[in-house]
C-alpha positions as CSV (number, residue, x, y, z in Angstrom):
1,M,0.0,0.0,0.0
2,Q,1.3,3.4,-1.0
3,L,-0.8,5.2,1.7
4,H,-0.9,4.4,5.4
5,Y,-4.3,3.7,6.8
6,L,-6.4,2.5,9.7
7,V,-9.3,0.0,9.3
8,R,-12.4,-0.9,11.2
9,E,-13.7,-4.2,9.9
10,P,-17.5,-4.7,9.6
11,H,-19.4,-6.1,12.7
12,D,-21.5,-8.2,10.3
13,K,-19.2,-9.7,7.7
14,K,-20.8,-11.0,4.5
15,T,-19.3,-12.3,1.2
16,T,-18.6,-8.7,0.4
17,N,-19.2,-5.5,2.4
18,P,-19.4,-1.9,1.5
19,V,-16.6,0.5,2.4
20,L,-16.3,4.1,3.7
21,I,-13.0,5.7,2.9
22,L,-12.2,8.6,5.2
23,L,-10.0,11.5,3.9
24,H,-8.8,14.0,6.5
25,G,-8.1,17.7,6.1
26,Y,-4.9,19.7,5.8
27,G,-2.6,19.5,8.8
28,S,-4.5,16.5,10.3
29,N,-4.0,12.7,10.2
30,E,-5.8,9.4,9.8
31,Q,-6.7,9.4,13.5
32,D,-9.0,12.4,13.1
33,L,-12.0,11.2,11.2
34,F,-11.4,7.6,12.5
35,S,-12.4,8.9,15.9
36,F,-16.1,8.6,14.9
37,A,-15.7,5.2,13.1
38,S,-17.5,3.5,16.0
39,E,-20.6,5.7,15.2
40,L,-20.7,4.7,11.6
41,P,-23.0,1.8,10.3
42,G,-21.6,-1.6,11.4
43,D,-21.9,-3.3,8.0
44,Y,-19.2,-1.2,6.4
45,Y,-15.4,-1.5,6.3
46,V,-14.2,1.9,7.6
47,I,-10.8,2.9,6.3
48,S,-9.1,6.1,7.3
49,V,-6.2,7.2,5.0
50,R,-3.2,9.3,5.9
51,A,-2.3,12.0,3.3
52,P,1.2,11.6,1.7
53,Y,2.9,15.0,2.5
54,D,4.4,15.1,6.0
55,L,4.1,18.6,7.7
56,M,5.9,17.3,10.9
57,Y,4.5,16.5,14.3
58,G,1.8,14.1,13.2
59,S,0.4,16.5,10.6
60,Y,-0.1,15.6,6.9
61,A,-1.5,17.2,3.7
62,W,-2.8,16.0,0.4
63,Y,-1.1,19.0,-1.3
64,A,0.4,22.4,-0.4
65,I,-1.9,25.3,0.0
66,N,-1.4,29.1,-0.2
67,F,-3.4,30.6,2.7
68,D,-3.6,34.1,1.4
69,A,-4.7,33.3,-2.1
70,D,-8.1,33.3,-3.8
71,E,-10.1,30.2,-4.8
72,N,-8.2,29.7,-8.0
73,K,-4.7,30.0,-6.6
74,F,-5.3,28.3,-3.3
75,S,-3.9,24.9,-4.2
76,D,-0.8,23.2,-5.6
77,I,-2.6,21.7,-8.5
78,G,0.2,19.3,-9.5
79,Q,0.4,17.8,-6.0
80,A,-3.4,17.7,-5.7
81,Q,-3.6,15.7,-9.0
82,Q,-1.0,13.3,-7.8
83,S,-2.9,12.7,-4.6
84,R,-6.1,12.3,-6.6
85,D,-4.5,9.4,-8.5
86,L,-2.9,8.0,-5.3
87,I,-6.4,7.7,-3.8
88,A,-7.8,6.1,-7.0
89,D,-5.0,3.5,-6.9
90,F,-5.6,3.0,-3.2
91,I,-9.2,2.1,-3.9
92,D,-8.0,-0.6,-6.3
93,E,-5.5,-1.9,-3.7
94,I,-8.1,-2.2,-0.9
95,L,-10.5,-4.0,-3.2
96,Q,-7.7,-6.6,-3.7
97,T,-6.9,-6.7,0.0
98,Y,-10.4,-6.9,1.6
99,P,-13.7,-8.5,0.4
100,I,-15.3,-5.2,-0.5
101,D,-18.1,-4.7,-2.9
102,P,-16.6,-2.6,-5.8
103,K,-20.1,-1.1,-6.4
104,Q,-20.4,0.2,-2.8
105,V,-17.4,2.5,-2.4
106,T,-18.1,5.8,-0.5
107,L,-15.6,8.6,0.1
108,I,-16.0,10.8,3.2
109,G,-13.8,13.8,3.0
110,F,-13.3,16.8,5.3
111,S,-11.9,20.1,4.0
112,Q,-8.9,19.2,1.8
113,G,-10.1,15.6,1.9
114,C,-13.5,16.8,0.7
115,I,-11.8,18.6,-2.3
116,L,-10.0,15.4,-3.2
117,S,-13.1,13.3,-2.8
118,Y,-15.0,15.5,-5.3
119,A,-12.0,15.2,-7.7
120,V,-11.6,11.4,-7.4
121,A,-15.3,10.8,-7.8
122,V,-15.9,12.8,-11.0
123,S,-12.6,11.7,-12.5
124,Y,-13.2,7.9,-11.8
125,P,-16.9,7.5,-11.4
126,E,-16.5,3.7,-12.1
127,K,-14.6,3.5,-8.8
128,V,-16.8,5.6,-6.5
129,Q,-20.5,5.6,-6.1
130,R,-21.1,8.1,-3.2
131,V,-19.3,11.0,-1.6
132,V,-19.9,12.8,1.7
133,A,-18.2,16.1,1.0
134,M,-17.8,18.2,4.2
135,S,-16.4,21.7,4.6
136,G,-14.7,21.8,1.2
137,Y,-15.4,22.9,-2.4
138,F,-15.3,21.5,-5.9
139,N,-12.1,22.4,-7.9
140,A,-12.4,21.3,-11.5
141,E,-8.7,21.8,-12.0
142,I,-7.9,18.9,-9.8
143,A,-10.2,16.6,-11.8
144,V,-8.9,14.8,-14.9
145,D,-9.2,16.6,-18.2
146,G,-12.5,15.9,-19.8
147,F,-14.2,14.8,-16.6
148,A,-17.5,16.4,-17.7
149,E,-17.7,13.8,-20.4
150,N,-17.8,11.0,-17.8
151,D,-21.1,9.3,-17.0
152,L,-21.8,10.8,-13.6
153,K,-25.5,10.0,-13.4
154,K,-25.0,7.2,-10.8
155,L,-22.8,9.4,-8.5
156,Q,-24.6,10.5,-5.3
157,I,-23.2,13.3,-3.1
158,F,-24.1,14.6,0.3
159,A,-22.3,18.0,0.6
160,S,-22.3,20.2,3.7
161,H,-20.6,23.3,5.0
162,G,-20.5,25.7,8.0
163,S,-22.3,28.9,7.2
164,V,-19.6,30.8,9.2
165,D,-16.6,28.8,8.0
166,Q,-13.5,31.0,8.4
167,V,-11.2,28.7,6.5
168,V,-13.1,27.7,3.4
169,P,-15.6,30.4,2.5
170,V,-19.2,29.1,2.2
171,E,-19.5,30.9,-1.1
172,W,-16.9,28.5,-2.6
173,A,-18.9,25.5,-1.3
174,R,-22.2,26.6,-2.7
175,K,-20.9,26.5,-6.3
176,A,-20.6,22.7,-6.3
177,A,-24.3,21.7,-6.3
178,P,-25.5,23.6,-9.4
179,L,-22.3,22.7,-11.4
180,L,-22.5,19.0,-10.6
181,E,-26.2,18.8,-11.0
182,S,-25.8,20.1,-14.5
183,L,-23.5,17.1,-15.2
184,G,-26.2,14.7,-13.9
185,V,-24.8,14.1,-10.4
186,Q,-27.4,13.6,-7.6
187,I,-26.3,16.0,-4.9
188,E,-27.9,17.1,-1.6
189,Y,-26.4,20.2,0.0
190,K,-26.8,21.5,3.6
191,E,-25.4,24.2,5.7
192,Y,-25.0,24.4,9.5
193,P,-24.4,27.4,11.7
194,V,-20.8,26.5,12.6
195,G,-17.3,27.3,11.5
196,H,-14.8,24.9,9.9
197,G,-15.9,21.7,11.6
198,V,-18.5,19.0,11.6
199,A,-21.6,19.9,13.7
200,P,-23.4,17.0,15.5
201,Q,-26.5,17.5,13.3
202,N,-24.2,17.3,10.2
203,F,-22.9,14.0,11.3
204,F,-26.4,12.6,12.0
205,D,-27.6,13.9,8.6
206,F,-24.9,12.3,6.6
207,R,-25.2,9.0,8.5
208,N,-28.9,9.0,7.8
209,W,-28.1,9.8,4.1
210,L,-25.8,6.8,4.0
211,E,-28.6,4.5,5.1
212,K,-31.1,6.1,2.8
213,T,-28.9,5.8,-0.3
214,Q,-27.3,2.4,0.4
215,P,-28.2,0.0,-2.5
């Protein structure tokens, strides 16, 4: 495996099980989102992945960011595209390692992990069926060239954002739904009166969405 990860195996193992792949934000690590693994549905593999760029002291990033830039200059696009493909390859690797149903792969991303989740899903919709996209935004530059030509009609997304997010402006997040809907993606978007974090209601809403949209 090219990427380090943590895994919680399903409580109820079948011939194959669905998987939730957790992608943390900038400056965090695989322990962060994994802290709520026990609260996620028991029939899933829950796999939390560590980003590849070491920022020291247990902090990692999917790509470098420029904190004082605008939306279009915020990201190191080259590094982000490399991480996009690392995640796509990681999906292939875990499908070979664990008895996971390849038609039940869900990405759950927070902040930078959310941005990568969007990019992986629209670039490789044959690998990902659902995305929980929290506190991030859609950056078309990170997706593969020509992603809009992909068949995205089976892709389902639950997107959420804090209405007073001081790190990623809510205006950036709001652009994702109309754009992706125009490409055929099924997307539900919600806002919560919080900053750059996951409100309890946000967690309950996406968990309910997982149950509602599971095949």
